[in-house]
mmCIF file of the C-alpha atoms, coordinates in Angstrom:
data_MODEL
# 
_entry.id   MODEL 
# 
loop_
_atom_site.group_PDB 
_atom_site.id 
_atom_site.type_symbol 
_atom_site.label_atom_id 
_atom_site.label_alt_id 
_atom_site.label_comp_id 
_atom_site.label_asym_id 
_atom_site.label_entity_id 
_atom_site.label_seq_id 
_atom_site.pdbx_PDB_ins_code 
_atom_site.Cartn_x 
_atom_site.Cartn_y 
_atom_site.Cartn_z 
_atom_site.occupancy 
_atom_site.B_iso_or_equiv 
_atom_site.pdbx_formal_charge 
_atom_site.auth_seq_id 
_atom_site.auth_comp_id 
_atom_site.auth_asym_id 
_atom_site.auth_atom_id 
_atom_site.pdbx_PDB_model_num 
ATOM 1   C CA . UNK A 1 1   ? 47.942 -128.672 30.492  1.00 0.00 ? 1   UNK A CA 1 
ATOM 2   C CA . UNK A 1 2   ? 51.231 -126.998 31.527  1.00 0.00 ? 2   UNK A CA 1 
ATOM 3   C CA . UNK A 1 3   ? 54.349 -126.985 29.359  1.00 0.00 ? 3   UNK A CA 1 
ATOM 4   C CA . UNK A 1 4   ? 56.014 -129.624 31.514  1.00 0.00 ? 4   UNK A CA 1 
ATOM 5   C CA . UNK A 1 5   ? 52.909 -131.819 31.498  1.00 0.00 ? 5   UNK A CA 1 
ATOM 6   C CA . UNK A 1 6   ? 52.678 -131.520 27.715  1.00 0.00 ? 6   UNK A CA 1 
ATOM 7   C CA . UNK A 1 7   ? 56.336 -132.441 27.385  1.00 0.00 ? 7   UNK A CA 1 
ATOM 8   C CA . UNK A 1 8   ? 55.841 -135.481 29.627  1.00 0.00 ? 8   UNK A CA 1 
ATOM 9   C CA . UNK A 1 9   ? 52.798 -136.523 27.606  1.00 0.00 ? 9   UNK A CA 1 
ATOM 10  C CA . UNK A 1 10  ? 54.740 -136.235 24.350  1.00 0.00 ? 10  UNK A CA 1 
ATOM 11  C CA . UNK A 1 11  ? 57.502 -138.410 25.773  1.00 0.00 ? 11  UNK A CA 1 
ATOM 12  C CA . UNK A 1 12  ? 55.257 -141.100 27.252  1.00 0.00 ? 12  UNK A CA 1 
ATOM 13  C CA . UNK A 1 13  ? 56.453 -144.287 25.558  1.00 0.00 ? 13  UNK A CA 1 
ATOM 14  C CA . UNK A 1 14  ? 54.141 -146.296 23.365  1.00 0.00 ? 14  UNK A CA 1 
ATOM 15  C CA . UNK A 1 15  ? 53.559 -149.965 24.099  1.00 0.00 ? 15  UNK A CA 1 
ATOM 16  C CA . UNK A 1 16  ? 54.996 -150.678 20.649  1.00 0.00 ? 16  UNK A CA 1 
ATOM 17  C CA . UNK A 1 17  ? 56.832 -148.197 18.373  1.00 0.00 ? 17  UNK A CA 1 
ATOM 18  C CA . UNK A 1 18  ? 55.469 -147.049 15.030  1.00 0.00 ? 18  UNK A CA 1 
ATOM 19  C CA . UNK A 1 19  ? 57.681 -148.030 12.106  1.00 0.00 ? 19  UNK A CA 1 
ATOM 20  C CA . UNK A 1 20  ? 57.179 -145.696 9.161   1.00 0.00 ? 20  UNK A CA 1 
ATOM 21  C CA . UNK A 1 21  ? 57.187 -147.471 5.820   1.00 0.00 ? 21  UNK A CA 1 
ATOM 22  C CA . UNK A 1 22  ? 56.707 -146.510 2.223   1.00 0.00 ? 22  UNK A CA 1 
ATOM 23  C CA . UNK A 1 23  ? 55.543 -148.520 -0.756  1.00 0.00 ? 23  UNK A CA 1 
ATOM 24  C CA . UNK A 1 24  ? 55.768 -148.738 -4.505  1.00 0.00 ? 24  UNK A CA 1 
ATOM 25  C CA . UNK A 1 25  ? 53.253 -150.369 -6.809  1.00 0.00 ? 25  UNK A CA 1 
ATOM 26  C CA . UNK A 1 26  ? 53.836 -152.603 -9.771  1.00 0.00 ? 26  UNK A CA 1 
ATOM 27  C CA . UNK A 1 27  ? 50.797 -152.166 -11.959 1.00 0.00 ? 27  UNK A CA 1 
ATOM 28  C CA . UNK A 1 28  ? 49.464 -155.253 -13.704 1.00 0.00 ? 28  UNK A CA 1 
ATOM 29  C CA . UNK A 1 29  ? 46.648 -155.502 -16.216 1.00 0.00 ? 29  UNK A CA 1 
ATOM 30  C CA . UNK A 1 30  ? 43.952 -157.997 -15.321 1.00 0.00 ? 30  UNK A CA 1 
ATOM 31  C CA . UNK A 1 31  ? 41.884 -160.269 -17.533 1.00 0.00 ? 31  UNK A CA 1 
ATOM 32  C CA . UNK A 1 32  ? 38.840 -158.022 -17.608 1.00 0.00 ? 32  UNK A CA 1 
ATOM 33  C CA . UNK A 1 33  ? 38.542 -155.221 -20.138 1.00 0.00 ? 33  UNK A CA 1 
ATOM 34  C CA . UNK A 1 34  ? 35.685 -153.350 -21.749 1.00 0.00 ? 34  UNK A CA 1 
ATOM 35  C CA . UNK A 1 35  ? 35.143 -151.632 -25.093 1.00 0.00 ? 35  UNK A CA 1 
ATOM 36  C CA . UNK A 1 36  ? 31.532 -150.625 -24.365 1.00 0.00 ? 36  UNK A CA 1 
ATOM 37  C CA . UNK A 1 37  ? 29.562 -149.656 -21.280 1.00 0.00 ? 37  UNK A CA 1 
ATOM 38  C CA . UNK A 1 38  ? 27.748 -152.980 -21.460 1.00 0.00 ? 38  UNK A CA 1 
ATOM 39  C CA . UNK A 1 39  ? 31.050 -154.844 -21.313 1.00 0.00 ? 39  UNK A CA 1 
ATOM 40  C CA . UNK A 1 40  ? 32.212 -152.479 -18.579 1.00 0.00 ? 40  UNK A CA 1 
ATOM 41  C CA . UNK A 1 41  ? 29.199 -153.413 -16.494 1.00 0.00 ? 41  UNK A CA 1 
ATOM 42  C CA . UNK A 1 42  ? 29.910 -157.120 -16.864 1.00 0.00 ? 42  UNK A CA 1 
ATOM 43  C CA . UNK A 1 43  ? 33.587 -156.680 -16.030 1.00 0.00 ? 43  UNK A CA 1 
ATOM 44  C CA . UNK A 1 44  ? 32.707 -154.685 -12.918 1.00 0.00 ? 44  UNK A CA 1 
ATOM 45  C CA . UNK A 1 45  ? 30.806 -157.702 -11.618 1.00 0.00 ? 45  UNK A CA 1 
ATOM 46  C CA . UNK A 1 46  ? 33.669 -160.166 -12.058 1.00 0.00 ? 46  UNK A CA 1 
ATOM 47  C CA . UNK A 1 47  ? 36.902 -158.209 -11.559 1.00 0.00 ? 47  UNK A CA 1 
ATOM 48  C CA . UNK A 1 48  ? 38.868 -158.844 -8.344  1.00 0.00 ? 48  UNK A CA 1 
ATOM 49  C CA . UNK A 1 49  ? 38.420 -156.539 -5.363  1.00 0.00 ? 49  UNK A CA 1 
ATOM 50  C CA . UNK A 1 50  ? 41.973 -155.280 -5.837  1.00 0.00 ? 50  UNK A CA 1 
ATOM 51  C CA . UNK A 1 51  ? 40.877 -153.748 -9.145  1.00 0.00 ? 51  UNK A CA 1 
ATOM 52  C CA . UNK A 1 52  ? 38.013 -151.857 -7.526  1.00 0.00 ? 52  UNK A CA 1 
ATOM 53  C CA . UNK A 1 53  ? 40.450 -150.489 -4.948  1.00 0.00 ? 53  UNK A CA 1 
ATOM 54  C CA . UNK A 1 54  ? 43.011 -149.678 -7.640  1.00 0.00 ? 54  UNK A CA 1 
ATOM 55  C CA . UNK A 1 55  ? 40.650 -147.548 -9.691  1.00 0.00 ? 55  UNK A CA 1 
ATOM 56  C CA . UNK A 1 56  ? 39.121 -145.673 -6.743  1.00 0.00 ? 56  UNK A CA 1 
ATOM 57  C CA . UNK A 1 57  ? 41.258 -145.362 -3.582  1.00 0.00 ? 57  UNK A CA 1 
ATOM 58  C CA . UNK A 1 58  ? 44.657 -145.927 -5.153  1.00 0.00 ? 58  UNK A CA 1 
ATOM 59  C CA . UNK A 1 59  ? 44.171 -143.416 -7.968  1.00 0.00 ? 59  UNK A CA 1 
ATOM 60  C CA . UNK A 1 60  ? 43.675 -140.762 -5.316  1.00 0.00 ? 60  UNK A CA 1 
ATOM 61  C CA . UNK A 1 61  ? 47.470 -140.719 -5.056  1.00 0.00 ? 61  UNK A CA 1 
ATOM 62  C CA . UNK A 1 62  ? 47.787 -139.481 -8.632  1.00 0.00 ? 62  UNK A CA 1 
ATOM 63  C CA . UNK A 1 63  ? 45.018 -136.916 -8.230  1.00 0.00 ? 63  UNK A CA 1 
ATOM 64  C CA . UNK A 1 64  ? 46.606 -135.622 -5.027  1.00 0.00 ? 64  UNK A CA 1 
ATOM 65  C CA . UNK A 1 65  ? 49.563 -134.531 -7.137  1.00 0.00 ? 65  UNK A CA 1 
ATOM 66  C CA . UNK A 1 66  ? 47.784 -133.128 -10.183 1.00 0.00 ? 66  UNK A CA 1 
ATOM 67  C CA . UNK A 1 67  ? 44.593 -131.858 -8.447  1.00 0.00 ? 67  UNK A CA 1 
ATOM 68  C CA . UNK A 1 68  ? 42.761 -131.906 -11.787 1.00 0.00 ? 68  UNK A CA 1 
ATOM 69  C CA . UNK A 1 69  ? 40.272 -134.139 -13.508 1.00 0.00 ? 69  UNK A CA 1 
ATOM 70  C CA . UNK A 1 70  ? 38.210 -136.867 -11.895 1.00 0.00 ? 70  UNK A CA 1 
ATOM 71  C CA . UNK A 1 71  ? 39.000 -138.589 -8.627  1.00 0.00 ? 71  UNK A CA 1 
ATOM 72  C CA . UNK A 1 72  ? 38.613 -142.137 -9.972  1.00 0.00 ? 72  UNK A CA 1 
ATOM 73  C CA . UNK A 1 73  ? 39.517 -143.964 -13.171 1.00 0.00 ? 73  UNK A CA 1 
ATOM 74  C CA . UNK A 1 74  ? 35.963 -145.090 -13.878 1.00 0.00 ? 74  UNK A CA 1 
ATOM 75  C CA . UNK A 1 75  ? 34.729 -141.502 -14.149 1.00 0.00 ? 75  UNK A CA 1 
ATOM 76  C CA . UNK A 1 76  ? 37.723 -140.495 -16.254 1.00 0.00 ? 76  UNK A CA 1 
ATOM 77  C CA . UNK A 1 77  ? 37.071 -143.280 -18.784 1.00 0.00 ? 77  UNK A CA 1 
ATOM 78  C CA . UNK A 1 78  ? 33.353 -142.522 -18.952 1.00 0.00 ? 78  UNK A CA 1 
ATOM 79  C CA . UNK A 1 79  ? 34.100 -138.902 -19.802 1.00 0.00 ? 79  UNK A CA 1 
ATOM 80  C CA . UNK A 1 80  ? 37.215 -139.149 -21.965 1.00 0.00 ? 80  UNK A CA 1 
ATOM 81  C CA . UNK A 1 81  ? 36.624 -142.337 -23.936 1.00 0.00 ? 81  UNK A CA 1 
ATOM 82  C CA . UNK A 1 82  ? 32.851 -142.838 -23.779 1.00 0.00 ? 82  UNK A CA 1 
ATOM 83  C CA . UNK A 1 83  ? 31.900 -139.158 -24.045 1.00 0.00 ? 83  UNK A CA 1 
ATOM 84  C CA . UNK A 1 84  ? 29.269 -139.694 -21.363 1.00 0.00 ? 84  UNK A CA 1 
ATOM 85  C CA . UNK A 1 85  ? 29.559 -136.599 -19.191 1.00 0.00 ? 85  UNK A CA 1 
ATOM 86  C CA . UNK A 1 86  ? 26.447 -137.499 -17.193 1.00 0.00 ? 86  UNK A CA 1 
ATOM 87  C CA . UNK A 1 87  ? 27.811 -140.888 -16.179 1.00 0.00 ? 87  UNK A CA 1 
ATOM 88  C CA . UNK A 1 88  ? 31.225 -139.395 -15.482 1.00 0.00 ? 88  UNK A CA 1 
ATOM 89  C CA . UNK A 1 89  ? 29.713 -136.844 -13.116 1.00 0.00 ? 89  UNK A CA 1 
ATOM 90  C CA . UNK A 1 90  ? 27.799 -139.519 -11.227 1.00 0.00 ? 90  UNK A CA 1 
ATOM 91  C CA . UNK A 1 91  ? 30.864 -141.726 -10.893 1.00 0.00 ? 91  UNK A CA 1 
ATOM 92  C CA . UNK A 1 92  ? 33.031 -138.763 -9.897  1.00 0.00 ? 92  UNK A CA 1 
ATOM 93  C CA . UNK A 1 93  ? 30.571 -137.786 -7.176  1.00 0.00 ? 93  UNK A CA 1 
ATOM 94  C CA . UNK A 1 94  ? 30.955 -141.200 -5.548  1.00 0.00 ? 94  UNK A CA 1 
ATOM 95  C CA . UNK A 1 95  ? 32.440 -140.603 -2.099  1.00 0.00 ? 95  UNK A CA 1 
ATOM 96  C CA . UNK A 1 96  ? 34.479 -143.670 -1.167  1.00 0.00 ? 96  UNK A CA 1 
ATOM 97  C CA . UNK A 1 97  ? 35.068 -142.592 2.451   1.00 0.00 ? 97  UNK A CA 1 
ATOM 98  C CA . UNK A 1 98  ? 31.913 -144.069 4.067   1.00 0.00 ? 98  UNK A CA 1 
ATOM 99  C CA . UNK A 1 99  ? 32.433 -147.539 2.588   1.00 0.00 ? 99  UNK A CA 1 
ATOM 100 C CA . UNK A 1 100 ? 33.672 -150.251 4.948   1.00 0.00 ? 100 UNK A CA 1 
ATOM 101 C CA . UNK A 1 101 ? 33.947 -153.020 2.358   1.00 0.00 ? 101 UNK A CA 1 
ATOM 102 C CA . UNK A 1 102 ? 35.062 -153.318 -1.242  1.00 0.00 ? 102 UNK A CA 1 
ATOM 103 C CA . UNK A 1 103 ? 31.940 -155.384 -1.958  1.00 0.00 ? 103 UNK A CA 1 
ATOM 104 C CA . UNK A 1 104 ? 29.705 -152.483 -0.947  1.00 0.00 ? 104 UNK A CA 1 
ATOM 105 C CA . UNK A 1 105 ? 31.774 -150.048 -3.005  1.00 0.00 ? 105 UNK A CA 1 
ATOM 106 C CA . UNK A 1 106 ? 31.584 -152.349 -6.046  1.00 0.00 ? 106 UNK A CA 1 
ATOM 107 C CA . UNK A 1 107 ? 27.815 -152.594 -5.634  1.00 0.00 ? 107 UNK A CA 1 
ATOM 108 C CA . UNK A 1 108 ? 27.442 -148.819 -5.575  1.00 0.00 ? 108 UNK A CA 1 
ATOM 109 C CA . UNK A 1 109 ? 29.495 -148.427 -8.771  1.00 0.00 ? 109 UNK A CA 1 
ATOM 110 C CA . UNK A 1 110 ? 27.371 -151.126 -10.402 1.00 0.00 ? 110 UNK A CA 1 
ATOM 111 C CA . UNK A 1 111 ? 24.170 -149.337 -9.409  1.00 0.00 ? 111 UNK A CA 1 
ATOM 112 C CA . UNK A 1 112 ? 25.386 -146.056 -10.919 1.00 0.00 ? 112 UNK A CA 1 
ATOM 113 C CA . UNK A 1 113 ? 26.326 -147.670 -14.235 1.00 0.00 ? 113 UNK A CA 1 
ATOM 114 C CA . UNK A 1 114 ? 23.199 -149.840 -14.354 1.00 0.00 ? 114 UNK A CA 1 
ATOM 115 C CA . UNK A 1 115 ? 20.905 -146.875 -13.697 1.00 0.00 ? 115 UNK A CA 1 
ATOM 116 C CA . UNK A 1 116 ? 22.633 -144.796 -16.351 1.00 0.00 ? 116 UNK A CA 1 
ATOM 117 C CA . UNK A 1 117 ? 22.353 -147.516 -18.995 1.00 0.00 ? 117 UNK A CA 1 
ATOM 118 C CA . UNK A 1 118 ? 18.737 -148.155 -18.055 1.00 0.00 ? 118 UNK A CA 1 
ATOM 119 C CA . UNK A 1 119 ? 17.961 -144.464 -18.579 1.00 0.00 ? 119 UNK A CA 1 
ATOM 120 C CA . UNK A 1 120 ? 20.047 -144.321 -21.773 1.00 0.00 ? 120 UNK A CA 1 
ATOM 121 C CA . UNK A 1 121 ? 19.798 -147.775 -23.460 1.00 0.00 ? 121 UNK A CA 1 
ATOM 122 C CA . UNK A 1 122 ? 21.412 -146.570 -26.681 1.00 0.00 ? 122 UNK A CA 1 
ATOM 123 C CA . UNK A 1 123 ? 24.784 -146.074 -24.971 1.00 0.00 ? 123 UNK A CA 1 
ATOM 124 C CA . UNK A 1 124 ? 25.141 -149.696 -23.848 1.00 0.00 ? 124 UNK A CA 1 
ATOM 125 C CA . UNK A 1 125 ? 26.775 -151.019 -27.024 1.00 0.00 ? 125 UNK A CA 1 
ATOM 126 C CA . UNK A 1 126 ? 28.421 -147.864 -28.329 1.00 0.00 ? 126 UNK A CA 1 
ATOM 127 C CA . UNK A 1 127 ? 32.170 -148.419 -28.754 1.00 0.00 ? 127 UNK A CA 1 
ATOM 128 C CA . UNK A 1 128 ? 34.475 -146.335 -26.594 1.00 0.00 ? 128 UNK A CA 1 
ATOM 129 C CA . UNK A 1 129 ? 37.404 -144.504 -28.137 1.00 0.00 ? 129 UNK A CA 1 
ATOM 130 C CA . UNK A 1 130 ? 39.718 -146.677 -26.038 1.00 0.00 ? 130 UNK A CA 1 
ATOM 131 C CA . UNK A 1 131 ? 38.926 -149.811 -24.028 1.00 0.00 ? 131 UNK A CA 1 
ATOM 132 C CA . UNK A 1 132 ? 39.077 -149.806 -20.250 1.00 0.00 ? 132 UNK A CA 1 
ATOM 133 C CA . UNK A 1 133 ? 41.555 -152.291 -18.788 1.00 0.00 ? 133 UNK A CA 1 
ATOM 134 C CA . UNK A 1 134 ? 40.951 -153.361 -15.215 1.00 0.00 ? 134 UNK A CA 1 
ATOM 135 C CA . UNK A 1 135 ? 44.230 -153.246 -13.328 1.00 0.00 ? 135 UNK A CA 1 
ATOM 136 C CA . UNK A 1 136 ? 45.567 -154.055 -9.891  1.00 0.00 ? 136 UNK A CA 1 
ATOM 137 C CA . UNK A 1 137 ? 48.889 -153.479 -8.177  1.00 0.00 ? 137 UNK A CA 1 
ATOM 138 C CA . UNK A 1 138 ? 51.459 -155.653 -6.516  1.00 0.00 ? 138 UNK A CA 1 
ATOM 139 C CA . UNK A 1 139 ? 52.755 -153.661 -3.555  1.00 0.00 ? 139 UNK A CA 1 
ATOM 140 C CA . UNK A 1 140 ? 56.411 -153.535 -2.606  1.00 0.00 ? 140 UNK A CA 1 
ATOM 141 C CA . UNK A 1 141 ? 56.792 -152.285 0.987   1.00 0.00 ? 141 UNK A CA 1 
ATOM 142 C CA . UNK A 1 142 ? 60.000 -150.494 1.899   1.00 0.00 ? 142 UNK A CA 1 
ATOM 143 C CA . UNK A 1 143 ? 61.223 -149.468 5.371   1.00 0.00 ? 143 UNK A CA 1 
ATOM 144 C CA . UNK A 1 144 ? 62.226 -145.900 6.165   1.00 0.00 ? 144 UNK A CA 1 
ATOM 145 C CA . UNK A 1 145 ? 64.710 -144.744 8.821   1.00 0.00 ? 145 UNK A CA 1 
ATOM 146 C CA . UNK A 1 146 ? 61.894 -143.264 10.919  1.00 0.00 ? 146 UNK A CA 1 
ATOM 147 C CA . UNK A 1 147 ? 60.601 -144.999 14.050  1.00 0.00 ? 147 UNK A CA 1 
ATOM 148 C CA . UNK A 1 148 ? 58.419 -143.343 16.693  1.00 0.00 ? 148 UNK A CA 1 
ATOM 149 C CA . UNK A 1 149 ? 58.541 -144.515 20.316  1.00 0.00 ? 149 UNK A CA 1 
ATOM 150 C CA . UNK A 1 150 ? 56.348 -141.694 21.599  1.00 0.00 ? 150 UNK A CA 1 
ATOM 151 C CA . UNK A 1 151 ? 54.110 -138.901 20.315  1.00 0.00 ? 151 UNK A CA 1 
ATOM 152 C CA . UNK A 1 152 ? 56.945 -136.415 20.066  1.00 0.00 ? 152 UNK A CA 1 
ATOM 153 C CA . UNK A 1 153 ? 58.910 -138.695 17.767  1.00 0.00 ? 153 UNK A CA 1 
ATOM 154 C CA . UNK A 1 154 ? 55.707 -139.522 15.876  1.00 0.00 ? 154 UNK A CA 1 
ATOM 155 C CA . UNK A 1 155 ? 55.061 -135.853 15.060  1.00 0.00 ? 155 UNK A CA 1 
ATOM 156 C CA . UNK A 1 156 ? 58.687 -135.191 14.117  1.00 0.00 ? 156 UNK A CA 1 
ATOM 157 C CA . UNK A 1 157 ? 58.702 -138.218 11.805  1.00 0.00 ? 157 UNK A CA 1 
ATOM 158 C CA . UNK A 1 158 ? 55.454 -137.106 10.175  1.00 0.00 ? 158 UNK A CA 1 
ATOM 159 C CA . UNK A 1 159 ? 57.127 -133.800 9.310   1.00 0.00 ? 159 UNK A CA 1 
ATOM 160 C CA . UNK A 1 160 ? 60.020 -135.529 7.548   1.00 0.00 ? 160 UNK A CA 1 
ATOM 161 C CA . UNK A 1 161 ? 58.715 -138.646 5.795   1.00 0.00 ? 161 UNK A CA 1 
ATOM 162 C CA . UNK A 1 162 ? 57.880 -138.542 2.093   1.00 0.00 ? 162 UNK A CA 1 
ATOM 163 C CA . UNK A 1 163 ? 54.324 -138.267 0.818   1.00 0.00 ? 163 UNK A CA 1 
ATOM 164 C CA . UNK A 1 164 ? 54.501 -141.864 -0.415  1.00 0.00 ? 164 UNK A CA 1 
ATOM 165 C CA . UNK A 1 165 ? 54.853 -142.895 3.228   1.00 0.00 ? 165 UNK A CA 1 
ATOM 166 C CA . UNK A 1 166 ? 51.765 -140.864 4.120   1.00 0.00 ? 166 UNK A CA 1 
ATOM 167 C CA . UNK A 1 167 ? 49.883 -142.536 1.280   1.00 0.00 ? 167 UNK A CA 1 
ATOM 168 C CA . UNK A 1 168 ? 51.040 -146.003 2.360   1.00 0.00 ? 168 UNK A CA 1 
ATOM 169 C CA . UNK A 1 169 ? 49.864 -145.676 5.950   1.00 0.00 ? 169 UNK A CA 1 
ATOM 170 C CA . UNK A 1 170 ? 46.816 -143.477 5.440   1.00 0.00 ? 170 UNK A CA 1 
ATOM 171 C CA . UNK A 1 171 ? 45.258 -144.604 2.140   1.00 0.00 ? 171 UNK A CA 1 
ATOM 172 C CA . UNK A 1 172 ? 46.940 -147.810 0.982   1.00 0.00 ? 172 UNK A CA 1 
ATOM 173 C CA . UNK A 1 173 ? 46.406 -149.397 4.413   1.00 0.00 ? 173 UNK A CA 1 
ATOM 174 C CA . UNK A 1 174 ? 42.649 -149.221 3.944   1.00 0.00 ? 174 UNK A CA 1 
ATOM 175 C CA . UNK A 1 175 ? 42.676 -152.187 1.563   1.00 0.00 ? 175 UNK A CA 1 
ATOM 176 C CA . UNK A 1 176 ? 44.631 -154.290 4.045   1.00 0.00 ? 176 UNK A CA 1 
ATOM 177 C CA . UNK A 1 177 ? 42.388 -153.122 6.901   1.00 0.00 ? 177 UNK A CA 1 
ATOM 178 C CA . UNK A 1 178 ? 39.171 -153.692 4.924   1.00 0.00 ? 178 UNK A CA 1 
ATOM 179 C CA . UNK A 1 179 ? 38.519 -149.920 4.692   1.00 0.00 ? 179 UNK A CA 1 
ATOM 180 C CA . UNK A 1 180 ? 37.849 -149.700 8.439   1.00 0.00 ? 180 UNK A CA 1 
ATOM 181 C CA . UNK A 1 181 ? 40.722 -147.418 9.428   1.00 0.00 ? 181 UNK A CA 1 
ATOM 182 C CA . UNK A 1 182 ? 44.341 -146.482 8.735   1.00 0.00 ? 182 UNK A CA 1 
ATOM 183 C CA . UNK A 1 183 ? 47.703 -147.334 10.289  1.00 0.00 ? 183 UNK A CA 1 
ATOM 184 C CA . UNK A 1 184 ? 48.134 -143.998 12.062  1.00 0.00 ? 184 UNK A CA 1 
ATOM 185 C CA . UNK A 1 185 ? 44.734 -144.184 13.758  1.00 0.00 ? 185 UNK A CA 1 
ATOM 186 C CA . UNK A 1 186 ? 45.275 -147.760 14.866  1.00 0.00 ? 186 UNK A CA 1 
ATOM 187 C CA . UNK A 1 187 ? 48.590 -146.861 16.515  1.00 0.00 ? 187 UNK A CA 1 
ATOM 188 C CA . UNK A 1 188 ? 47.235 -143.763 18.219  1.00 0.00 ? 188 UNK A CA 1 
ATOM 189 C CA . UNK A 1 189 ? 44.286 -145.693 19.657  1.00 0.00 ? 189 UNK A CA 1 
ATOM 190 C CA . UNK A 1 190 ? 45.895 -149.031 20.495  1.00 0.00 ? 190 UNK A CA 1 
ATOM 191 C CA . UNK A 1 191 ? 49.335 -147.898 21.620  1.00 0.00 ? 191 UNK A CA 1 
ATOM 192 C CA . UNK A 1 192 ? 48.749 -144.382 22.938  1.00 0.00 ? 192 UNK A CA 1 
ATOM 193 C CA . UNK A 1 193 ? 45.121 -144.578 24.065  1.00 0.00 ? 193 UNK A CA 1 
ATOM 194 C CA . UNK A 1 194 ? 44.115 -141.587 21.921  1.00 0.00 ? 194 UNK A CA 1 
ATOM 195 C CA . UNK A 1 195 ? 40.773 -142.857 20.678  1.00 0.00 ? 195 UNK A CA 1 
ATOM 196 C CA . UNK A 1 196 ? 39.321 -139.435 19.844  1.00 0.00 ? 196 UNK A CA 1 
ATOM 197 C CA . UNK A 1 197 ? 42.398 -138.362 17.906  1.00 0.00 ? 197 UNK A CA 1 
ATOM 198 C CA . UNK A 1 198 ? 42.319 -141.661 16.013  1.00 0.00 ? 198 UNK A CA 1 
ATOM 199 C CA . UNK A 1 199 ? 38.685 -141.053 15.071  1.00 0.00 ? 199 UNK A CA 1 
ATOM 200 C CA . UNK A 1 200 ? 39.508 -137.500 13.948  1.00 0.00 ? 200 UNK A CA 1 
ATOM 201 C CA . UNK A 1 201 ? 42.170 -138.809 11.586  1.00 0.00 ? 201 UNK A CA 1 
ATOM 202 C CA . UNK A 1 202 ? 39.636 -141.113 9.984   1.00 0.00 ? 202 UNK A CA 1 
ATOM 203 C CA . UNK A 1 203 ? 37.465 -138.078 9.228   1.00 0.00 ? 203 UNK A CA 1 
ATOM 204 C CA . UNK A 1 204 ? 40.141 -136.257 7.228   1.00 0.00 ? 204 UNK A CA 1 
ATOM 205 C CA . UNK A 1 205 ? 38.829 -135.479 3.752   1.00 0.00 ? 205 UNK A CA 1 
ATOM 206 C CA . UNK A 1 206 ? 41.077 -137.354 1.353   1.00 0.00 ? 206 UNK A CA 1 
ATOM 207 C CA . UNK A 1 207 ? 39.338 -135.777 -1.644  1.00 0.00 ? 207 UNK A CA 1 
ATOM 208 C CA . UNK A 1 208 ? 39.812 -132.070 -1.038  1.00 0.00 ? 208 UNK A CA 1 
ATOM 209 C CA . UNK A 1 209 ? 43.264 -132.308 0.558   1.00 0.00 ? 209 UNK A CA 1 
ATOM 210 C CA . UNK A 1 210 ? 46.597 -132.966 -1.111  1.00 0.00 ? 210 UNK A CA 1 
ATOM 211 C CA . UNK A 1 211 ? 48.873 -135.501 0.559   1.00 0.00 ? 211 UNK A CA 1 
ATOM 212 C CA . UNK A 1 212 ? 50.774 -132.561 2.022   1.00 0.00 ? 212 UNK A CA 1 
ATOM 213 C CA . UNK A 1 213 ? 47.479 -131.264 3.321   1.00 0.00 ? 213 UNK A CA 1 
ATOM 214 C CA . UNK A 1 214 ? 46.729 -134.655 4.852   1.00 0.00 ? 214 UNK A CA 1 
ATOM 215 C CA . UNK A 1 215 ? 50.147 -134.621 6.515   1.00 0.00 ? 215 UNK A CA 1 
ATOM 216 C CA . UNK A 1 216 ? 49.448 -131.166 8.005   1.00 0.00 ? 216 UNK A CA 1 
ATOM 217 C CA . UNK A 1 217 ? 46.038 -132.203 9.333   1.00 0.00 ? 217 UNK A CA 1 
ATOM 218 C CA . UNK A 1 218 ? 47.409 -135.376 10.939  1.00 0.00 ? 218 UNK A CA 1 
ATOM 219 C CA . UNK A 1 219 ? 50.131 -133.376 12.676  1.00 0.00 ? 219 UNK A CA 1 
ATOM 220 C CA . UNK A 1 220 ? 47.651 -130.758 13.875  1.00 0.00 ? 220 UNK A CA 1 
ATOM 221 C CA . UNK A 1 221 ? 45.250 -133.355 15.272  1.00 0.00 ? 221 UNK A CA 1 
ATOM 222 C CA . UNK A 1 222 ? 48.013 -135.202 17.133  1.00 0.00 ? 222 UNK A CA 1 
ATOM 223 C CA . UNK A 1 223 ? 49.469 -131.981 18.533  1.00 0.00 ? 223 UNK A CA 1 
ATOM 224 C CA . UNK A 1 224 ? 46.019 -130.880 19.742  1.00 0.00 ? 224 UNK A CA 1 
ATOM 225 C CA . UNK A 1 225 ? 45.562 -134.258 21.401  1.00 0.00 ? 225 UNK A CA 1 
ATOM 226 C CA . UNK A 1 226 ? 48.645 -133.528 23.463  1.00 0.00 ? 226 UNK A CA 1 
ATOM 227 C CA . UNK A 1 227 ? 47.416 -130.147 24.667  1.00 0.00 ? 227 UNK A CA 1 
# 
């Protein structure tokens, strides 16, 4: 594609603009809590879906900044407060990306904990150093000054928005969209007709990349789609 053709493609208007937003979370403690792995197993069965999302997908935001420790709260508690390194490793190895429903993700966590307790019955009623409190978040969505009417503006906005905006549209949106996609991919496919680019965004590894790394990969994929 020539330089002029690329420029025209970048400036082709979208059917609807993309409004970049950010969000903050007000953490609230739920009714379920556990002082042993047995109680943890029972609470996993009854806690709301928002809690499952909170302790898996949403905690990725914290780990993107520190890049240390486990990628979900369940694994962290199993290791730090239950002293069960084997269970922690199994929970930490859980890849949330392929899941398209919270129910399926909950079931997989249950299977891991159930199998571990079945293989190690003595750990079921051993008291943890600290109880695990199942939490969820109330989300406060905030607008940003950035609006993209075409791909050129979309890329420029991606370069400037804060990482909390990236998290809101790329990770937080998965709960609202039932884990199927993210806001950026939906806009690229539905408004710009870039189905392959949208699919590529959904394949970005949210475990091994920081939020800045995710930003870079999104920009690169969109720029390559224009070439």
